[in-house]
C-alpha positions as protocol buffer text, in pm:
chain_id: "A"
residue {
  index: 1
  type: MET
  ca { x: -599 y: -1290 z: 1260 }
}
residue {
  index: 2
  type: SER
  ca { x: -670 y: -929 z: 1199 }
}
residue {
  index: 3
  type: ASP
  ca { x: -707 y: -809 z: 843 }
}
residue {
  index: 4
  type: GLN
  ca { x: -555 y: -465 z: 867 }
}
residue {
  index: 5
  type: ARG
  ca { x: -441 y: -302 z: 550 }
}
residue {
  index: 6
  type: PRO
  ca { x: -208 y: -6 z: 551 }
}
residue {
  index: 7
  type: GLN
  ca { x: -391 y: 319 z: 486 }
}
residue {
  index: 8
  type: GLN
  ca { x: -319 y: 463 z: 146 }
}
residue {
  index: 9
  type: ALA
  ca { x: -246 y: 832 z: 126 }
}
residue {
  index: 10
  type: ALA
  ca { x: -481 y: 1041 z: -83 }
}
residue {
  index: 11
  type: PRO
  ca { x: -337 y: 1128 z: -424 }
}
residue {
  index: 12
  type: ALA
  ca { x: -199 y: 1475 z: -465 }
}
residue {
  index: 13
  type: PRO
  ca { x: -429 y: 1715 z: -651 }
}
residue {
  index: 14
  type: PHE
  ca { x: -340 y: 1790 z: -1011 }
}
residue {
  index: 15
  type: SER
  ca { x: -151 y: 2107 z: -1080 }
}
residue {
  index: 16
  type: PRO
  ca { x: -278 y: 2350 z: -1346 }
}
residue {
  index: 17
  type: GLU
  ca { x: 3 y: 2230 z: -1574 }
}
residue {
  index: 18
  type: ASP
  ca { x: -112 y: 1870 z: -1532 }
}
residue {
  index: 19
  type: MET
  ca { x: -471 y: 1967 z: -1610 }
}
residue {
  index: 20
  type: ALA
  ca { x: -365 y: 2159 z: -1922 }
}
residue {
  index: 21
  type: ARG
  ca { x: -154 y: 1864 z: -2038 }
}
residue {
  index: 22
  type: ARG
  ca { x: -445 y: 1626 z: -1977 }
}
residue {
  index: 23
  type: ARG
  ca { x: -681 y: 1854 z: -2171 }
}
residue {
  index: 24
  type: ARG
  ca { x: -442 y: 1877 z: -2469 }
}
residue {
  index: 25
  type: ARG
  ca { x: -402 y: 1499 z: -2468 }
}
residue {
  index: 26
  type: SER
  ca { x: -780 y: 1451 z: -2456 }
}
residue {
  index: 27
  type: ILE
  ca { x: -831 y: 1691 z: -2747 }
}
residue {
  index: 28
  type: ALA
  ca { x: -561 y: 1517 z: -2950 }
}
residue {
  index: 29
  type: LEU
  ca { x: -719 y: 1177 z: -2881 }
}
residue {
  index: 30
  type: ALA
  ca { x: -1063 y: 1307 z: -2980 }
}
residue {
  index: 31
  type: LEU
  ca { x: -923 y: 1446 z: -3307 }
}
residue {
  index: 32
  type: VAL
  ca { x: -750 y: 1117 z: -3387 }
}
residue {
  index: 33
  type: LEU
  ca { x: -1066 y: 917 z: -3316 }
}
residue {
  index: 34
  type: GLY
  ca { x: -1276 y: 1159 z: -3522 }
}
residue {
  index: 35
  type: GLY
  ca { x: -1025 y: 1129 z: -3806 }
}
residue {
  index: 36
  type: LEU
  ca { x: -1048 y: 752 z: -3794 }
}
residue {
  index: 37
  type: VAL
  ca { x: -1428 y: 766 z: -3809 }
}
residue {
  index: 38
  type: ILE
  ca { x: -1413 y: 992 z: -4114 }
}
residue {
  index: 39
  type: PHE
  ca { x: -1145 y: 774 z: -4273 }
}
residue {
  index: 40
  type: PHE
  ca { x: -1350 y: 455 z: -4229 }
}
residue {
  index: 41
  type: PHE
  ca { x: -1661 y: 631 z: -4361 }
}
residue {
  index: 42
  type: VAL
  ca { x: -1477 y: 749 z: -4674 }
}
residue {
  index: 43
  type: VAL
  ca { x: -1322 y: 405 z: -4728 }
}
residue {
  index: 44
  type: THR
  ca { x: -1667 y: 248 z: -4698 }
}
residue {
  index: 45
  type: LEU
  ca { x: -1810 y: 489 z: -4955 }
}
residue {
  index: 46
  type: VAL
  ca { x: -1520 y: 425 z: -5193 }
}
residue {
  index: 47
  type: LYS
  ca { x: -1555 y: 48 z: -5161 }
}
residue {
  index: 48
  type: THR
  ca { x: -1928 y: 56 z: -5232 }
}
residue {
  index: 49
  type: GLY
  ca { x: -1867 y: 280 z: -5532 }
}
residue {
  index: 50
  type: PRO
  ca { x: -2110 y: 497 z: -5720 }
}
residue {
  index: 51
  type: ALA
  ca { x: -2368 y: 215 z: -5729 }
}
residue {
  index: 52
  type: ILE
  ca { x: -2472 y: 316 z: -5377 }
}
residue {
  index: 53
  type: LEU
  ca { x: -2670 y: 603 z: -5536 }
}
residue {
  index: 54
  type: ASN
  ca { x: -2862 y: 370 z: -5773 }
}
residue {
  index: 55
  type: ARG
  ca { x: -3034 y: 165 z: -5506 }
}
residue {
  index: 56
  type: PRO
  ca { x: -3411 y: 138 z: -5483 }
}
residue {
  index: 57
  type: LEU
  ca { x: -3572 y: 348 z: -5215 }
}
């Protein structure tokens, strides 16, 4: 029994439009993730309240 697999063709290179679309999508994803980080940070500060500043150093 020979284990021959059909050769897969190489994927076509991305066009400049595809690269621009990918870059915009990556930037949008980075902004959303950054916004979530800031949101969770602010929520954490609000939940701890002003007592966070009165802790012993």
